[in-house]
C-alpha positions as CSV (number, residue, x, y, z in Angstrom):
1,V,0.0,0.0,0.0
2,S,2.8,2.4,0.9
3,Q,4.5,1.7,-2.4
4,A,1.3,2.3,-4.4
5,L,0.8,5.6,-2.6
6,R,4.3,6.8,-3.3
7,Q,4.1,5.7,-6.9
8,G,0.8,7.6,-7.3
9,R,-1.1,4.4,-8.3
10,I,-3.7,5.4,-5.7
11,S,-4.0,8.7,-3.7
12,P,-4.4,8.8,0.1
13,T,-7.9,10.4,-0.3
14,E,-9.0,7.7,-2.8
15,L,-7.8,4.9,-0.5
16,C,-9.5,6.5,2.5
17,Q,-12.8,6.8,0.6
18,K,-12.6,3.1,-0.4
19,C,-11.9,2.1,3.2
20,L,-14.8,4.3,4.5
21,S,-17.1,2.8,1.9
22,L,-16.1,-0.7,3.0
23,I,-16.7,0.2,6.6
24,R,-20.2,1.4,5.8
25,K,-21.0,-1.7,3.7
26,T,-20.0,-4.0,6.5
27,K,-21.6,-2.0,9.3
28,V,-23.7,-5.1,10.2
29,L,-20.5,-6.7,11.4
30,N,-20.3,-4.2,14.3
31,A,-16.5,-4.1,13.7
32,Y,-16.2,-0.4,14.5
33,I,-17.3,1.4,17.6
34,T,-16.2,4.8,16.2
35,V,-15.5,5.8,12.7
36,T,-13.5,9.0,12.4
37,E,-14.6,9.9,8.8
38,D,-14.0,13.6,8.9
39,Q,-10.7,13.3,10.7
40,A,-9.6,10.5,8.3
41,M,-10.4,12.5,5.2
42,K,-8.5,15.5,6.5
43,Q,-5.5,13.3,7.4
44,A,-5.6,11.7,4.0
45,A,-5.8,15.1,2.2
46,D,-2.8,16.3,4.3
47,A,-0.9,13.1,3.4
48,E,-1.7,13.6,-0.3
49,K,-0.2,17.1,-0.3
50,R,2.9,15.8,1.4
51,L,3.3,12.9,-1.1
52,Q,2.7,15.2,-4.1
53,K,5.5,17.5,-2.8
54,G,7.8,14.5,-2.2
55,N,7.9,15.1,1.5
56,P,6.2,12.1,3.2
57,L,6.4,12.0,7.0
58,G,7.4,8.4,6.9
59,A,6.8,5.0,5.2
60,L,3.2,4.9,6.5
61,D,2.2,8.4,5.2
62,G,-1.4,8.0,3.8
63,V,-1.8,4.4,4.9
64,P,-5.1,3.8,6.7
65,F,-5.2,2.1,10.1
66,A,-7.6,1.4,12.9
67,V,-7.0,0.7,16.6
68,K,-9.0,-1.2,19.2
69,D,-11.2,1.0,21.3
70,N,-9.0,0.4,24.4
71,F,-6.2,2.6,23.0
72,S,-6.4,6.2,24.0
73,T,-6.9,8.7,21.2
74,A,-6.9,12.4,21.8
75,G,-10.2,14.0,21.2
76,I,-12.0,10.7,20.3
77,E,-14.2,8.8,22.7
78,T,-12.5,5.7,24.2
79,T,-14.9,3.3,25.8
80,C,-13.1,-0.1,25.9
81,A,-16.5,-1.4,24.7
82,S,-18.0,-0.6,28.1
83,N,-21.0,1.5,29.0
84,M,-19.0,2.5,32.1
85,L,-16.6,4.6,30.0
86,K,-19.3,6.0,27.7
87,G,-18.4,9.6,27.0
88,Y,-14.7,9.4,28.1
89,V,-12.5,11.3,25.8
90,A,-8.8,10.9,26.4
91,P,-6.7,14.1,26.4
92,F,-3.7,12.2,24.8
93,N,-2.8,9.5,22.3
94,A,-1.5,6.1,23.3
95,T,2.2,5.8,22.3
96,V,1.4,3.4,19.5
97,V,-1.3,5.7,18.1
98,Q,1.0,8.7,18.3
99,R,3.8,6.9,16.5
100,L,1.5,5.9,13.7
101,L,0.2,9.4,13.4
102,D,3.7,10.8,13.4
103,Q,4.4,8.7,10.4
104,G,1.4,10.1,8.6
105,A,-0.8,7.1,8.9
106,V,-4.6,7.8,8.6
107,L,-6.8,6.9,11.5
108,M,-10.0,5.4,10.2
109,G,-11.6,4.7,13.6
110,K,-11.7,2.5,16.6
111,T,-12.7,-1.1,16.4
112,N,-14.8,-3.3,18.7
113,L,-13.6,-5.7,21.3
114,D,-14.8,-7.7,24.3
115,E,-15.4,-5.3,27.2
116,F,-12.0,-4.1,28.4
117,A,-10.4,-6.7,26.1
118,M,-11.0,-9.3,28.8
119,G,-12.1,-12.0,26.4
120,T,-15.3,-13.9,26.4
121,P,-15.6,-16.8,29.0
């Protein structure tokens, strides 16, 4: 994917739109707790500008990703799939999320999990 983006075979915004379309088509699977559509499109547009100028932030610039809803994401609700945390918005990003964003990766949203990632008995 990174190579296709760098070679211009697909643009970050086009890839982001395809991913969002697939997320919408598979909504019945309940795979995502939160979809960050507006933020993802902005991040993709920013990545596209950088790639066009030949100044990518890193190897992941423009590459879409999602994280489980137990990773803190600044300004985005983090519930760990629990009603107890409904409405909690972290003031910071988890280290792994920040490292991906620093490379220009595009956050599509937060995926579902067993409550608090404890597993199902």
